[in-house]
C-alpha positions, 0 to 999 in steps of 0.5 A: 098891421104892417106898413107896405112902404111902395115909394121908390128908389128914385123917390126915395133919394129925390127926397133924402137928397131935398131936390130934384135933377132938372132934365133941361139944366142936366142937357144944357151942362151936358151939351157944354160939357162936350163942347168943350171936349169938342173943343179941346180936341180940335186944339189938340190934332189942328192948332199944332198944324197950324201952329209949324213950319220952320224954326231954330232949325239947326243948318250947315253953312260953307264958305269963305264970306257967308255973313252977307248970306247969313243976314239974307237967311235971317232977312227971308226965314226970321226965325227959322234957322239957326246956321252953323259954319263948316269947314268944308261941303262933305265935312256939312254933308256928313252932319246931314246924315249923322240928323246933327242939321237938317241941311245947309248950304255952301255959299260960293260967290254967286251961287248958293247950293242948299243940301237938303234930305227929304228923308229926315222930313219932307216939309223942312225939305222943303223949306230950306229949298224954298228959302235958297230960292228966296236969299237966290233972288234977293243976292242975285245968287243962282241956287242948286240944290241938292237931295243927299238923304232922298226919300224912296221913288217908290214913296217920294212925298213919305207918306209911309212912314209920314202916315205910322202914328194912328197904327202905331197907337192902334197897335198898342192899344188894342192887343192889351184888351184882346189878348186880356179877354183871351187869357185872363187869369195868366199873366205870363201867356197876357204878357207874351201875347202883348210881345208876340203881336208887337213882333208879329207887327212890327214885322208885318209892317215892316213888310209893307213899307217895303216890298208894297209901299216901296217907302224902305228900298234898305234893309226891312229889319232894322225897322222892323226892330224899330218898329218891335220896340214902339208897339211895345212900348205903347202896349206894355205901359197899357197893360202896366196901368190895365193891371196896376190901376185897373180900366181907370189906369188903361183909359186914362194911358189909351187916351193919353195916347190917342189925343196926345200922342197921336197929334204931338208924334210929329211922325209926317213931318219930324218932331223939329217942324213943331211947335218947339215944346209940344213937339219936345213933348211929343216926343216924350210920348211912345207914338212920338219916340217910335216914328223917331226911331223908326225913320231913324232906322230905315233912310239914316243907319240909326243915327239921331235915334238914342234916344228915341229908343231909351225913350221907349226902354224907360217906357217898357221897363215901366210898364213891366214894371207897372204890371208886376206891382198890379200881379202882386197887388191881386193876391194881397186883395184876393186874400183880405 
């Protein structure tokens, strides 16, 4: 007579392993693990802002005898600025427009004329203005401030471009999932969808910034081009990771963009305001590079945007290469 084994799979697994799972231990382990993740997220999103500020910022100084001023500058803001001598105030203005320095000071006897660029970073321009006033009080000088590259009157704090970090990351992640659902078997249509959305998204966001928010006073098309490259630089690497490594590859890439690329992008203040190592790392990732390129296109006639553009192009190429690897691997695995 055949005996029927009525032991459940869970019981059999427990018997095979020789141990049972303790619900209390599992509860504590899960709470501890999630607590660690929460603390890490807090550090990633909050710590950069707490440690941000003026540090080693390149500024220009004009004047025949600026030694006393530079000494007072160092005392007012230790390690905040690295002064460079310029022959004239016009040469300093050109350097600010070309993003070679973030601002500067024209010292003329008892007067200090601060040159800032709020379009480059309202935080940095505010810091320069405050430092100039502190130095003026310490030396008994008079201070005036000139905004060489100002923000538009409709967006005097730069909120429009400063708030692009999350929309950029969202615009890079969501289309990868959406177009894969629509075109599950067509690589050509899938990639066309991602590239088409990048262009459409760039134009749409640029139009809103220009005609609704008033954050851009010049032509919207350079900004649209920068945004298009930025969205493509986010979406195509994620698509490549998904095609080459599956859902795990996409998840890892998306988490990196969201939880590292987003807070370390420095779009609102520029990377120079973040702690030096974090700011540099943020510019390697697509969100940070995209923010730098958009600001360069919007206010500085592309000055200072070459490295960011090259970074985004590199991400696009890497994404397409990964996608090609995954596309070639799929038929081989199907035959196997």
